mmCIF file of the protein (N, C-alpha, C, O) and its ligand, coordinates in Angstrom:
data_MODEL
# 
_entry.id   MODEL 
# 
loop_
_entity.id 
_entity.type 
_entity.pdbx_number_of_molecules 
1 polymer     1 
2 non-polymer 1 
# 
_entity_poly.entity_id                      1 
_entity_poly.type                           'polypeptide(L)' 
_entity_poly.nstd_linkage                   no 
_entity_poly.nstd_monomer                   no 
_entity_poly.pdbx_seq_one_letter_code       MCPNSCIAYTGPFAKLEVCPTCEESRYDPIKLKSSGSRVKQSQQQFYTMPLGPQL 
_entity_poly.pdbx_seq_one_letter_code_can   MCPNSCIAYTGPFAKLEVCPTCEESRYDPIKLKSSGSRVKQSQQQFYTMPLGPQL 
_entity_poly.pdbx_strand_id                 A 
# 
loop_
_entity_poly_seq.entity_id 
_entity_poly_seq.num 
_entity_poly_seq.mon_id 
_entity_poly_seq.hetero 
1 1  MET n 
1 2  CYS n 
1 3  PRO n 
1 4  ASN n 
1 5  SER n 
1 6  CYS n 
1 7  ILE n 
1 8  ALA n 
1 9  TYR n 
1 10 THR n 
1 11 GLY n 
1 12 PRO n 
1 13 PHE n 
1 14 ALA n 
1 15 LYS n 
1 16 LEU n 
1 17 GLU n 
1 18 VAL n 
1 19 CYS n 
1 20 PRO n 
1 21 THR n 
1 22 CYS n 
1 23 GLU n 
1 24 GLU n 
1 25 SER n 
1 26 ARG n 
1 27 TYR n 
1 28 ASP n 
1 29 PRO n 
1 30 ILE n 
1 31 LYS n 
1 32 LEU n 
1 33 LYS n 
1 34 SER n 
1 35 SER n 
1 36 GLY n 
1 37 SER n 
1 38 ARG n 
1 39 VAL n 
1 40 LYS n 
1 41 GLN n 
1 42 SER n 
1 43 GLN n 
1 44 GLN n 
1 45 GLN n 
1 46 PHE n 
1 47 TYR n 
1 48 THR n 
1 49 MET n 
1 50 PRO n 
1 51 LEU n 
1 52 GLY n 
1 53 PRO n 
1 54 GLN n 
1 55 LEU n 
# 
loop_
_struct_asym.id 
_struct_asym.entity_id 
A 1 
B 2 
# 
loop_
_chem_comp.id 
_chem_comp.type 
_chem_comp.mon_nstd_flag 
ALA 'L-peptide linking' y 
ARG 'L-peptide linking' y 
ASN 'L-peptide linking' y 
ASP 'L-peptide linking' y 
CYS 'L-peptide linking' y 
GLN 'L-peptide linking' y 
GLU 'L-peptide linking' y 
GLY 'peptide linking'   y 
ILE 'L-peptide linking' y 
LEU 'L-peptide linking' y 
LYS 'L-peptide linking' y 
MET 'L-peptide linking' y 
PHE 'L-peptide linking' y 
PRO 'L-peptide linking' y 
SER 'L-peptide linking' y 
THR 'L-peptide linking' y 
TYR 'L-peptide linking' y 
VAL 'L-peptide linking' y 
ZN  non-polymer         . 
# 
_pdbx_entity_nonpoly.entity_id   2 
_pdbx_entity_nonpoly.name        ? 
_pdbx_entity_nonpoly.comp_id     ZN 
# 
_pdbx_nonpoly_scheme.asym_id         B 
_pdbx_nonpoly_scheme.entity_id       2 
_pdbx_nonpoly_scheme.mon_id          ZN 
_pdbx_nonpoly_scheme.ndb_seq_num     1 
_pdbx_nonpoly_scheme.pdb_seq_num     101 
_pdbx_nonpoly_scheme.auth_seq_num    101 
_pdbx_nonpoly_scheme.pdb_mon_id      ZN 
_pdbx_nonpoly_scheme.auth_mon_id     ZN 
_pdbx_nonpoly_scheme.pdb_strand_id   A 
_pdbx_nonpoly_scheme.pdb_ins_code    . 
# 
loop_
_atom_site.group_PDB 
_atom_site.id 
_atom_site.type_symbol 
_atom_site.label_atom_id 
_atom_site.label_alt_id 
_atom_site.label_comp_id 
_atom_site.label_asym_id 
_atom_site.label_entity_id 
_atom_site.label_seq_id 
_atom_site.pdbx_PDB_ins_code 
_atom_site.Cartn_x 
_atom_site.Cartn_y 
_atom_site.Cartn_z 
_atom_site.occupancy 
_atom_site.B_iso_or_equiv 
_atom_site.pdbx_formal_charge 
_atom_site.auth_seq_id 
_atom_site.auth_comp_id 
_atom_site.auth_asym_id 
_atom_site.auth_atom_id 
_atom_site.pdbx_PDB_model_num 
ATOM   1   N  N  . MET A 1 1  ? 56.163 126.327 105.572 1.00 0.00 ? 1   MET A N  1 
ATOM   2   C  CA . MET A 1 1  ? 56.669 125.219 104.761 1.00 0.00 ? 1   MET A CA 1 
ATOM   3   C  C  . MET A 1 1  ? 58.108 124.898 105.126 1.00 0.00 ? 1   MET A C  1 
ATOM   4   O  O  . MET A 1 1  ? 58.736 125.648 105.873 1.00 0.00 ? 1   MET A O  1 
ATOM   5   N  N  . CYS A 1 2  ? 58.637 123.808 104.617 1.00 0.00 ? 2   CYS A N  1 
ATOM   6   C  CA . CYS A 1 2  ? 60.016 123.407 104.896 1.00 0.00 ? 2   CYS A CA 1 
ATOM   7   C  C  . CYS A 1 2  ? 61.005 124.436 104.356 1.00 0.00 ? 2   CYS A C  1 
ATOM   8   O  O  . CYS A 1 2  ? 60.815 124.955 103.256 1.00 0.00 ? 2   CYS A O  1 
ATOM   9   N  N  . PRO A 1 3  ? 62.071 124.741 105.125 1.00 0.00 ? 3   PRO A N  1 
ATOM   10  C  CA . PRO A 1 3  ? 63.085 125.696 104.651 1.00 0.00 ? 3   PRO A CA 1 
ATOM   11  C  C  . PRO A 1 3  ? 63.697 125.282 103.323 1.00 0.00 ? 3   PRO A C  1 
ATOM   12  O  O  . PRO A 1 3  ? 64.192 126.120 102.568 1.00 0.00 ? 3   PRO A O  1 
ATOM   13  N  N  . ASN A 1 4  ? 63.661 124.007 103.047 1.00 0.00 ? 4   ASN A N  1 
ATOM   14  C  CA . ASN A 1 4  ? 64.211 123.523 101.779 1.00 0.00 ? 4   ASN A CA 1 
ATOM   15  C  C  . ASN A 1 4  ? 63.135 123.282 100.727 1.00 0.00 ? 4   ASN A C  1 
ATOM   16  O  O  . ASN A 1 4  ? 63.390 122.699 99.673  1.00 0.00 ? 4   ASN A O  1 
ATOM   17  N  N  . SER A 1 5  ? 61.939 123.741 101.034 1.00 0.00 ? 5   SER A N  1 
ATOM   18  C  CA . SER A 1 5  ? 60.827 123.676 100.087 1.00 0.00 ? 5   SER A CA 1 
ATOM   19  C  C  . SER A 1 5  ? 60.420 122.252 99.709  1.00 0.00 ? 5   SER A C  1 
ATOM   20  O  O  . SER A 1 5  ? 59.889 122.028 98.621  1.00 0.00 ? 5   SER A O  1 
ATOM   21  N  N  . CYS A 1 6  ? 60.663 121.301 100.590 1.00 0.00 ? 6   CYS A N  1 
ATOM   22  C  CA . CYS A 1 6  ? 60.254 119.920 100.309 1.00 0.00 ? 6   CYS A CA 1 
ATOM   23  C  C  . CYS A 1 6  ? 58.741 119.785 100.385 1.00 0.00 ? 6   CYS A C  1 
ATOM   24  O  O  . CYS A 1 6  ? 58.086 119.280 99.473  1.00 0.00 ? 6   CYS A O  1 
ATOM   25  N  N  . ILE A 1 7  ? 58.214 120.259 101.508 1.00 0.00 ? 7   ILE A N  1 
ATOM   26  C  CA . ILE A 1 7  ? 56.789 120.100 101.753 1.00 0.00 ? 7   ILE A CA 1 
ATOM   27  C  C  . ILE A 1 7  ? 56.234 121.384 102.340 1.00 0.00 ? 7   ILE A C  1 
ATOM   28  O  O  . ILE A 1 7  ? 56.989 122.262 102.758 1.00 0.00 ? 7   ILE A O  1 
ATOM   29  N  N  . ALA A 1 8  ? 54.915 121.491 102.369 1.00 0.00 ? 8   ALA A N  1 
ATOM   30  C  CA . ALA A 1 8  ? 54.249 122.555 103.111 1.00 0.00 ? 8   ALA A CA 1 
ATOM   31  C  C  . ALA A 1 8  ? 53.570 121.922 104.315 1.00 0.00 ? 8   ALA A C  1 
ATOM   32  O  O  . ALA A 1 8  ? 52.997 120.837 104.220 1.00 0.00 ? 8   ALA A O  1 
ATOM   33  N  N  . TYR A 1 9  ? 53.639 122.604 105.433 1.00 0.00 ? 9   TYR A N  1 
ATOM   34  C  CA . TYR A 1 9  ? 53.043 122.048 106.644 1.00 0.00 ? 9   TYR A CA 1 
ATOM   35  C  C  . TYR A 1 9  ? 51.539 122.321 106.670 1.00 0.00 ? 9   TYR A C  1 
ATOM   36  O  O  . TYR A 1 9  ? 51.034 123.081 107.496 1.00 0.00 ? 9   TYR A O  1 
ATOM   37  N  N  . THR A 1 10 ? 50.858 121.686 105.755 1.00 0.00 ? 10  THR A N  1 
ATOM   38  C  CA . THR A 1 10 ? 49.397 121.771 105.709 1.00 0.00 ? 10  THR A CA 1 
ATOM   39  C  C  . THR A 1 10 ? 48.859 120.355 105.597 1.00 0.00 ? 10  THR A C  1 
ATOM   40  O  O  . THR A 1 10 ? 49.616 119.420 105.336 1.00 0.00 ? 10  THR A O  1 
ATOM   41  N  N  . GLY A 1 11 ? 47.568 120.194 105.790 1.00 0.00 ? 11  GLY A N  1 
ATOM   42  C  CA . GLY A 1 11 ? 46.941 118.883 105.667 1.00 0.00 ? 11  GLY A CA 1 
ATOM   43  C  C  . GLY A 1 11 ? 47.622 117.860 106.561 1.00 0.00 ? 11  GLY A C  1 
ATOM   44  O  O  . GLY A 1 11 ? 47.738 118.085 107.766 1.00 0.00 ? 11  GLY A O  1 
ATOM   45  N  N  . PRO A 1 12 ? 48.079 116.734 106.002 1.00 0.00 ? 12  PRO A N  1 
ATOM   46  C  CA . PRO A 1 12 ? 48.664 115.657 106.823 1.00 0.00 ? 12  PRO A CA 1 
ATOM   47  C  C  . PRO A 1 12 ? 49.963 116.066 107.505 1.00 0.00 ? 12  PRO A C  1 
ATOM   48  O  O  . PRO A 1 12 ? 50.392 115.412 108.456 1.00 0.00 ? 12  PRO A O  1 
ATOM   49  N  N  . PHE A 1 13 ? 50.594 117.138 107.032 1.00 0.00 ? 13  PHE A N  1 
ATOM   50  C  CA . PHE A 1 13 ? 51.867 117.573 107.609 1.00 0.00 ? 13  PHE A CA 1 
ATOM   51  C  C  . PHE A 1 13 ? 51.689 118.673 108.654 1.00 0.00 ? 13  PHE A C  1 
ATOM   52  O  O  . PHE A 1 13 ? 52.667 119.135 109.242 1.00 0.00 ? 13  PHE A O  1 
ATOM   53  N  N  . ALA A 1 14 ? 50.462 119.087 108.883 1.00 0.00 ? 14  ALA A N  1 
ATOM   54  C  CA . ALA A 1 14 ? 50.206 120.271 109.710 1.00 0.00 ? 14  ALA A CA 1 
ATOM   55  C  C  . ALA A 1 14 ? 50.772 120.164 111.115 1.00 0.00 ? 14  ALA A C  1 
ATOM   56  O  O  . ALA A 1 14 ? 51.151 121.170 111.714 1.00 0.00 ? 14  ALA A O  1 
ATOM   57  N  N  . LYS A 1 15 ? 50.831 118.948 111.642 1.00 0.00 ? 15  LYS A N  1 
ATOM   58  C  CA . LYS A 1 15 ? 51.285 118.797 113.024 1.00 0.00 ? 15  LYS A CA 1 
ATOM   59  C  C  . LYS A 1 15 ? 52.746 118.385 113.132 1.00 0.00 ? 15  LYS A C  1 
ATOM   60  O  O  . LYS A 1 15 ? 53.268 118.228 114.236 1.00 0.00 ? 15  LYS A O  1 
ATOM   61  N  N  . LEU A 1 16 ? 53.388 118.213 112.025 1.00 0.00 ? 16  LEU A N  1 
ATOM   62  C  CA . LEU A 1 16 ? 54.798 117.829 112.074 1.00 0.00 ? 16  LEU A CA 1 
ATOM   63  C  C  . LEU A 1 16 ? 55.676 119.002 112.487 1.00 0.00 ? 16  LEU A C  1 
ATOM   64  O  O  . LEU A 1 16 ? 55.368 120.158 112.193 1.00 0.00 ? 16  LEU A O  1 
ATOM   65  N  N  . GLU A 1 17 ? 56.756 118.696 113.160 1.00 0.00 ? 17  GLU A N  1 
ATOM   66  C  CA . GLU A 1 17 ? 57.702 119.750 113.538 1.00 0.00 ? 17  GLU A CA 1 
ATOM   67  C  C  . GLU A 1 17 ? 59.036 119.595 112.826 1.00 0.00 ? 17  GLU A C  1 
ATOM   68  O  O  . GLU A 1 17 ? 59.900 120.467 112.912 1.00 0.00 ? 17  GLU A O  1 
ATOM   69  N  N  . VAL A 1 18 ? 59.196 118.488 112.129 1.00 0.00 ? 18  VAL A N  1 
ATOM   70  C  CA . VAL A 1 18 ? 60.389 118.289 111.310 1.00 0.00 ? 18  VAL A CA 1 
ATOM   71  C  C  . VAL A 1 18 ? 59.968 117.800 109.932 1.00 0.00 ? 18  VAL A C  1 
ATOM   72  O  O  . VAL A 1 18 ? 58.976 117.085 109.791 1.00 0.00 ? 18  VAL A O  1 
ATOM   73  N  N  . CYS A 1 19 ? 60.711 118.183 108.943 1.00 0.00 ? 19  CYS A N  1 
ATOM   74  C  CA . CYS A 1 19 ? 60.410 117.758 107.582 1.00 0.00 ? 19  CYS A CA 1 
ATOM   75  C  C  . CYS A 1 19 ? 60.661 116.265 107.425 1.00 0.00 ? 19  CYS A C  1 
ATOM   76  O  O  . CYS A 1 19 ? 61.750 115.797 107.761 1.00 0.00 ? 19  CYS A O  1 
ATOM   77  N  N  . PRO A 1 20 ? 59.690 115.497 106.926 1.00 0.00 ? 20  PRO A N  1 
ATOM   78  C  CA . PRO A 1 20 ? 59.879 114.060 106.743 1.00 0.00 ? 20  PRO A CA 1 
ATOM   79  C  C  . PRO A 1 20 ? 60.827 113.734 105.591 1.00 0.00 ? 20  PRO A C  1 
ATOM   80  O  O  . PRO A 1 20 ? 61.296 112.602 105.474 1.00 0.00 ? 20  PRO A O  1 
ATOM   81  N  N  . THR A 1 21 ? 61.102 114.691 104.766 1.00 0.00 ? 21  THR A N  1 
ATOM   82  C  CA . THR A 1 21 ? 61.971 114.453 103.610 1.00 0.00 ? 21  THR A CA 1 
ATOM   83  C  C  . THR A 1 21 ? 63.433 114.766 103.920 1.00 0.00 ? 21  THR A C  1 
ATOM   84  O  O  . THR A 1 21 ? 64.307 113.931 103.688 1.00 0.00 ? 21  THR A O  1 
ATOM   85  N  N  . CYS A 1 22 ? 63.703 115.951 104.436 1.00 0.00 ? 22  CYS A N  1 
ATOM   86  C  CA . CYS A 1 22 ? 65.091 116.342 104.672 1.00 0.00 ? 22  CYS A CA 1 
ATOM   87  C  C  . CYS A 1 22 ? 65.421 116.430 106.160 1.00 0.00 ? 22  CYS A C  1 
ATOM   88  O  O  . CYS A 1 22 ? 66.565 116.687 106.534 1.00 0.00 ? 22  CYS A O  1 
ATOM   89  N  N  . GLU A 1 23 ? 64.401 116.211 107.017 1.00 0.00 ? 23  GLU A N  1 
ATOM   90  C  CA . GLU A 1 23 ? 64.564 116.231 108.466 1.00 0.00 ? 23  GLU A CA 1 
ATOM   91  C  C  . GLU A 1 23 ? 65.003 117.583 109.010 1.00 0.00 ? 23  GLU A C  1 
ATOM   92  O  O  . GLU A 1 23 ? 65.558 117.670 110.106 1.00 0.00 ? 23  GLU A O  1 
ATOM   93  N  N  . GLU A 1 24 ? 64.759 118.615 108.255 1.00 0.00 ? 24  GLU A N  1 
ATOM   94  C  CA . GLU A 1 24 ? 65.035 119.975 108.720 1.00 0.00 ? 24  GLU A CA 1 
ATOM   95  C  C  . GLU A 1 24 ? 63.926 120.407 109.668 1.00 0.00 ? 24  GLU A C  1 
ATOM   96  O  O  . GLU A 1 24 ? 62.753 120.116 109.436 1.00 0.00 ? 24  GLU A O  1 
ATOM   97  N  N  . SER A 1 25 ? 64.303 121.105 110.738 1.00 0.00 ? 25  SER A N  1 
ATOM   98  C  CA . SER A 1 25 ? 63.309 121.542 111.705 1.00 0.00 ? 25  SER A CA 1 
ATOM   99  C  C  . SER A 1 25 ? 62.352 122.548 111.086 1.00 0.00 ? 25  SER A C  1 
ATOM   100 O  O  . SER A 1 25 ? 62.748 123.420 110.313 1.00 0.00 ? 25  SER A O  1 
ATOM   101 N  N  . ARG A 1 26 ? 61.087 122.404 111.444 1.00 0.00 ? 26  ARG A N  1 
ATOM   102 C  CA . ARG A 1 26 ? 60.092 123.339 110.939 1.00 0.00 ? 26  ARG A CA 1 
ATOM   103 C  C  . ARG A 1 26 ? 60.302 124.729 111.513 1.00 0.00 ? 26  ARG A C  1 
ATOM   104 O  O  . ARG A 1 26 ? 60.116 125.736 110.831 1.00 0.00 ? 26  ARG A O  1 
ATOM   105 N  N  . TYR A 1 27 ? 60.693 124.763 112.784 1.00 0.00 ? 27  TYR A N  1 
ATOM   106 C  CA . TYR A 1 27 ? 60.846 126.041 113.462 1.00 0.00 ? 27  TYR A CA 1 
ATOM   107 C  C  . TYR A 1 27 ? 62.320 126.405 113.575 1.00 0.00 ? 27  TYR A C  1 
ATOM   108 O  O  . TYR A 1 27 ? 63.205 125.554 113.484 1.00 0.00 ? 27  TYR A O  1 
ATOM   109 N  N  . ASP A 1 28 ? 62.549 127.677 113.774 1.00 0.00 ? 28  ASP A N  1 
ATOM   110 C  CA . ASP A 1 28 ? 63.909 128.169 113.944 1.00 0.00 ? 28  ASP A CA 1 
ATOM   111 C  C  . ASP A 1 28 ? 64.486 127.626 115.256 1.00 0.00 ? 28  ASP A C  1 
ATOM   112 O  O  . ASP A 1 28 ? 64.038 128.033 116.328 1.00 0.00 ? 28  ASP A O  1 
ATOM   113 N  N  . PRO A 1 29 ? 65.464 126.722 115.199 1.00 0.00 ? 29  PRO A N  1 
ATOM   114 C  CA . PRO A 1 29 ? 65.956 126.070 116.424 1.00 0.00 ? 29  PRO A CA 1 
ATOM   115 C  C  . PRO A 1 29 ? 66.620 127.033 117.390 1.00 0.00 ? 29  PRO A C  1 
ATOM   116 O  O  . PRO A 1 29 ? 66.634 126.781 118.595 1.00 0.00 ? 29  PRO A O  1 
ATOM   117 N  N  . ILE A 1 30 ? 67.165 128.119 116.893 1.00 0.00 ? 30  ILE A N  1 
ATOM   118 C  CA . ILE A 1 30 ? 67.819 129.095 117.775 1.00 0.00 ? 30  ILE A CA 1 
ATOM   119 C  C  . ILE A 1 30 ? 66.779 129.864 118.572 1.00 0.00 ? 30  ILE A C  1 
ATOM   120 O  O  . ILE A 1 30 ? 66.911 130.017 119.786 1.00 0.00 ? 30  ILE A O  1 
ATOM   121 N  N  . LYS A 1 31 ? 65.759 130.340 117.903 1.00 0.00 ? 31  LYS A N  1 
ATOM   122 C  CA . LYS A 1 31 ? 64.705 131.063 118.605 1.00 0.00 ? 31  LYS A CA 1 
ATOM   123 C  C  . LYS A 1 31 ? 63.941 130.138 119.543 1.00 0.00 ? 31  LYS A C  1 
ATOM   124 O  O  . LYS A 1 31 ? 63.528 130.534 120.633 1.00 0.00 ? 31  LYS A O  1 
ATOM   125 N  N  . LEU A 1 32 ? 63.762 128.904 119.100 1.00 0.00 ? 32  LEU A N  1 
ATOM   126 C  CA . LEU A 1 32 ? 63.045 127.936 119.915 1.00 0.00 ? 32  LEU A CA 1 
ATOM   127 C  C  . LEU A 1 32 ? 63.792 127.682 121.221 1.00 0.00 ? 32  LEU A C  1 
ATOM   128 O  O  . LEU A 1 32 ? 63.197 127.624 122.297 1.00 0.00 ? 32  LEU A O  1 
ATOM   129 N  N  . LYS A 1 33 ? 65.106 127.532 121.100 1.00 0.00 ? 33  LYS A N  1 
ATOM   130 C  CA . LYS A 1 33 ? 65.912 127.220 122.272 1.00 0.00 ? 33  LYS A CA 1 
ATOM   131 C  C  . LYS A 1 33 ? 66.055 128.422 123.194 1.00 0.00 ? 33  LYS A C  1 
ATOM   132 O  O  . LYS A 1 33 ? 65.955 128.290 124.414 1.00 0.00 ? 33  LYS A O  1 
ATOM   133 N  N  . SER A 1 34 ? 66.286 129.586 122.616 1.00 0.00 ? 34  SER A N  1 
ATOM   134 C  CA . SER A 1 34 ? 66.524 130.779 123.431 1.00 0.00 ? 34  SER A CA 1 
ATOM   135 C  C  . SER A 1 34 ? 65.265 131.233 124.153 1.00 0.00 ? 34  SER A C  1 
ATOM   136 O  O  . SER A 1 34 ? 65.338 131.958 125.145 1.00 0.00 ? 34  SER A O  1 
ATOM   137 N  N  . SER A 1 35 ? 64.110 130.806 123.653 1.00 0.00 ? 35  SER A N  1 
ATOM   138 C  CA . SER A 1 35 ? 62.857 131.211 124.289 1.00 0.00 ? 35  SER A CA 1 
ATOM   139 C  C  . SER A 1 35 ? 62.296 130.094 125.152 1.00 0.00 ? 35  SER A C  1 
ATOM   140 O  O  . SER A 1 35 ? 61.190 130.226 125.676 1.00 0.00 ? 35  SER A O  1 
ATOM   141 N  N  . GLY A 1 36 ? 63.022 129.005 125.313 1.00 0.00 ? 36  GLY A N  1 
ATOM   142 C  CA . GLY A 1 36 ? 62.510 127.880 126.088 1.00 0.00 ? 36  GLY A CA 1 
ATOM   143 C  C  . GLY A 1 36 ? 61.300 127.245 125.424 1.00 0.00 ? 36  GLY A C  1 
ATOM   144 O  O  . GLY A 1 36 ? 60.339 126.867 126.093 1.00 0.00 ? 36  GLY A O  1 
ATOM   145 N  N  . SER A 1 37 ? 61.356 127.132 124.101 1.00 0.00 ? 37  SER A N  1 
ATOM   146 C  CA . SER A 1 37 ? 60.298 126.504 123.296 1.00 0.00 ? 37  SER A CA 1 
ATOM   147 C  C  . SER A 1 37 ? 58.998 127.305 123.280 1.00 0.00 ? 37  SER A C  1 
ATOM   148 O  O  . SER A 1 37 ? 57.958 126.796 122.861 1.00 0.00 ? 37  SER A O  1 
ATOM   149 N  N  . ARG A 1 38 ? 59.053 128.549 123.732 1.00 0.00 ? 38  ARG A N  1 
ATOM   150 C  CA . ARG A 1 38 ? 57.828 129.349 123.692 1.00 0.00 ? 38  ARG A CA 1 
ATOM   151 C  C  . ARG A 1 38 ? 57.611 129.969 122.326 1.00 0.00 ? 38  ARG A C  1 
ATOM   152 O  O  . ARG A 1 38 ? 56.482 130.059 121.843 1.00 0.00 ? 38  ARG A O  1 
ATOM   153 N  N  . VAL A 1 39 ? 58.694 130.390 121.713 1.00 0.00 ? 39  VAL A N  1 
ATOM   154 C  CA . VAL A 1 39 ? 58.591 130.997 120.391 1.00 0.00 ? 39  VAL A CA 1 
ATOM   155 C  C  . VAL A 1 39 ? 58.817 129.937 119.326 1.00 0.00 ? 39  VAL A C  1 
ATOM   156 O  O  . VAL A 1 39 ? 59.900 129.362 119.212 1.00 0.00 ? 39  VAL A O  1 
ATOM   157 N  N  . LYS A 1 40 ? 57.770 129.692 118.549 1.00 0.00 ? 40  LYS A N  1 
ATOM   158 C  CA . LYS A 1 40 ? 57.915 128.767 117.430 1.00 0.00 ? 40  LYS A CA 1 
ATOM   159 C  C  . LYS A 1 40 ? 57.852 129.568 116.138 1.00 0.00 ? 40  LYS A C  1 
ATOM   160 O  O  . LYS A 1 40 ? 56.794 129.754 115.537 1.00 0.00 ? 40  LYS A O  1 
ATOM   161 N  N  . GLN A 1 41 ? 59.012 130.026 115.744 1.00 0.00 ? 41  GLN A N  1 
ATOM   162 C  CA . GLN A 1 41 ? 59.113 130.860 114.560 1.00 0.00 ? 41  GLN A CA 1 
ATOM   163 C  C  . GLN A 1 41 ? 59.357 129.971 113.350 1.00 0.00 ? 41  GLN A C  1 
ATOM   164 O  O  . GLN A 1 41 ? 60.380 129.290 113.270 1.00 0.00 ? 41  GLN A O  1 
ATOM   165 N  N  . SER A 1 42 ? 58.440 129.976 112.430 1.00 0.00 ? 42  SER A N  1 
ATOM   166 C  CA . SER A 1 42 ? 58.634 129.181 111.228 1.00 0.00 ? 42  SER A CA 1 
ATOM   167 C  C  . SER A 1 42 ? 59.853 129.672 110.462 1.00 0.00 ? 42  SER A C  1 
ATOM   168 O  O  . SER A 1 42 ? 60.105 130.873 110.367 1.00 0.00 ? 42  SER A O  1 
ATOM   169 N  N  . GLN A 1 43 ? 60.596 128.732 109.924 1.00 0.00 ? 43  GLN A N  1 
ATOM   170 C  CA . GLN A 1 43 ? 61.790 129.124 109.185 1.00 0.00 ? 43  GLN A CA 1 
ATOM   171 C  C  . GLN A 1 43 ? 61.433 129.640 107.801 1.00 0.00 ? 43  GLN A C  1 
ATOM   172 O  O  . GLN A 1 43 ? 62.153 130.450 107.216 1.00 0.00 ? 43  GLN A O  1 
ATOM   173 N  N  . GLN A 1 44 ? 60.332 129.168 107.299 1.00 0.00 ? 44  GLN A N  1 
ATOM   174 C  CA . GLN A 1 44 ? 59.910 129.665 105.999 1.00 0.00 ? 44  GLN A CA 1 
ATOM   175 C  C  . GLN A 1 44 ? 58.398 129.586 105.894 1.00 0.00 ? 44  GLN A C  1 
ATOM   176 O  O  . GLN A 1 44 ? 57.782 128.622 106.347 1.00 0.00 ? 44  GLN A O  1 
ATOM   177 N  N  . GLN A 1 45 ? 57.819 130.587 105.307 1.00 0.00 ? 45  GLN A N  1 
ATOM   178 C  CA . GLN A 1 45 ? 56.377 130.609 105.157 1.00 0.00 ? 45  GLN A CA 1 
ATOM   179 C  C  . GLN A 1 45 ? 56.014 131.083 103.763 1.00 0.00 ? 45  GLN A C  1 
ATOM   180 O  O  . GLN A 1 45 ? 56.800 131.718 103.060 1.00 0.00 ? 45  GLN A O  1 
ATOM   181 N  N  . PHE A 1 46 ? 54.782 130.743 103.395 1.00 0.00 ? 46  PHE A N  1 
ATOM   182 C  CA . PHE A 1 46 ? 54.277 131.259 102.130 1.00 0.00 ? 46  PHE A CA 1 
ATOM   183 C  C  . PHE A 1 46 ? 53.962 132.744 102.245 1.00 0.00 ? 46  PHE A C  1 
ATOM   184 O  O  . PHE A 1 46 ? 53.456 133.190 103.275 1.00 0.00 ? 46  PHE A O  1 
ATOM   185 N  N  . TYR A 1 47 ? 54.248 133.493 101.232 1.00 0.00 ? 47  TYR A N  1 
ATOM   186 C  CA . TYR A 1 47 ? 53.757 134.855 101.048 1.00 0.00 ? 47  TYR A CA 1 
ATOM   187 C  C  . TYR A 1 47 ? 54.263 135.862 102.065 1.00 0.00 ? 47  TYR A C  1 
ATOM   188 O  O  . TYR A 1 47 ? 54.017 137.057 101.905 1.00 0.00 ? 47  TYR A O  1 
ATOM   189 N  N  . THR A 1 48 ? 54.957 135.428 103.100 1.00 0.00 ? 48  THR A N  1 
ATOM   190 C  CA . THR A 1 48 ? 55.335 136.376 104.131 1.00 0.00 ? 48  THR A CA 1 
ATOM   191 C  C  . THR A 1 48 ? 56.821 136.683 104.091 1.00 0.00 ? 48  THR A C  1 
ATOM   192 O  O  . THR A 1 48 ? 57.334 137.361 104.981 1.00 0.00 ? 48  THR A O  1 
ATOM   193 N  N  . MET A 1 49 ? 57.513 136.201 103.084 1.00 0.00 ? 49  MET A N  1 
ATOM   194 C  CA . MET A 1 49 ? 58.936 136.482 103.005 1.00 0.00 ? 49  MET A CA 1 
ATOM   195 C  C  . MET A 1 49 ? 59.160 137.944 102.638 1.00 0.00 ? 49  MET A C  1 
ATOM   196 O  O  . MET A 1 49 ? 58.568 138.443 101.681 1.00 0.00 ? 49  MET A O  1 
ATOM   197 N  N  . PRO A 1 50 ? 60.002 138.623 103.387 1.00 0.00 ? 50  PRO A N  1 
ATOM   198 C  CA . PRO A 1 50 ? 60.287 140.021 103.068 1.00 0.00 ? 50  PRO A CA 1 
ATOM   199 C  C  . PRO A 1 50 ? 61.112 140.123 101.793 1.00 0.00 ? 50  PRO A C  1 
ATOM   200 O  O  . PRO A 1 50 ? 62.277 139.728 101.756 1.00 0.00 ? 50  PRO A O  1 
ATOM   201 N  N  . LEU A 1 51 ? 60.499 140.648 100.771 1.00 0.00 ? 51  LEU A N  1 
ATOM   202 C  CA . LEU A 1 51 ? 61.179 140.690 99.479  1.00 0.00 ? 51  LEU A CA 1 
ATOM   203 C  C  . LEU A 1 51 ? 62.145 141.866 99.377  1.00 0.00 ? 51  LEU A C  1 
ATOM   204 O  O  . LEU A 1 51 ? 63.137 141.806 98.651  1.00 0.00 ? 51  LEU A O  1 
ATOM   205 N  N  . GLY A 1 52 ? 61.851 142.916 100.098 1.00 0.00 ? 52  GLY A N  1 
ATOM   206 C  CA . GLY A 1 52 ? 62.656 144.125 100.002 1.00 0.00 ? 52  GLY A CA 1 
ATOM   207 C  C  . GLY A 1 52 ? 64.150 143.896 100.123 1.00 0.00 ? 52  GLY A C  1 
ATOM   208 O  O  . GLY A 1 52 ? 64.898 144.279 99.224  1.00 0.00 ? 52  GLY A O  1 
ATOM   209 N  N  . PRO A 1 53 ? 64.618 143.271 101.229 1.00 0.00 ? 53  PRO A N  1 
ATOM   210 C  CA . PRO A 1 53 ? 66.061 143.107 101.432 1.00 0.00 ? 53  PRO A CA 1 
ATOM   211 C  C  . PRO A 1 53 ? 66.735 142.250 100.364 1.00 0.00 ? 53  PRO A C  1 
ATOM   212 O  O  . PRO A 1 53 ? 67.948 142.337 100.172 1.00 0.00 ? 53  PRO A O  1 
ATOM   213 N  N  . GLN A 1 54 ? 65.947 141.415 99.662  1.00 0.00 ? 54  GLN A N  1 
ATOM   214 C  CA . GLN A 1 54 ? 66.553 140.526 98.671  1.00 0.00 ? 54  GLN A CA 1 
ATOM   215 C  C  . GLN A 1 54 ? 66.747 141.193 97.322  1.00 0.00 ? 54  GLN A C  1 
ATOM   216 O  O  . GLN A 1 54 ? 67.481 140.690 96.470  1.00 0.00 ? 54  GLN A O  1 
ATOM   217 N  N  . LEU A 1 55 ? 66.091 142.319 97.132  1.00 0.00 ? 55  LEU A N  1 
ATOM   218 C  CA . LEU A 1 55 ? 66.160 142.955 95.819  1.00 0.00 ? 55  LEU A CA 1 
ATOM   219 C  C  . LEU A 1 55 ? 67.381 143.842 95.642  1.00 0.00 ? 55  LEU A C  1 
ATOM   220 O  O  . LEU A 1 55 ? 67.562 144.438 94.581  1.00 0.00 ? 55  LEU A O  1 
HETATM 221 ZN ZN . ZN  B 2 .  ? 62.479 119.439 103.865 1.00 0.00 2 101 ZN  A ZN 1 
# 
């Protein structure tokens, strides 16, 4: 989903790479660039956020 929680990249948004609301990149631009666009690391996902470090 969008790092700013605008939308989830499912259904009609599944193929988008930038958020249509806030224009934030779907993928981590640093990892994307350093890997030559091979690594598309989502900036935020459902259910997979590591809760431990935040507690
Ligand atoms: Zn957004």
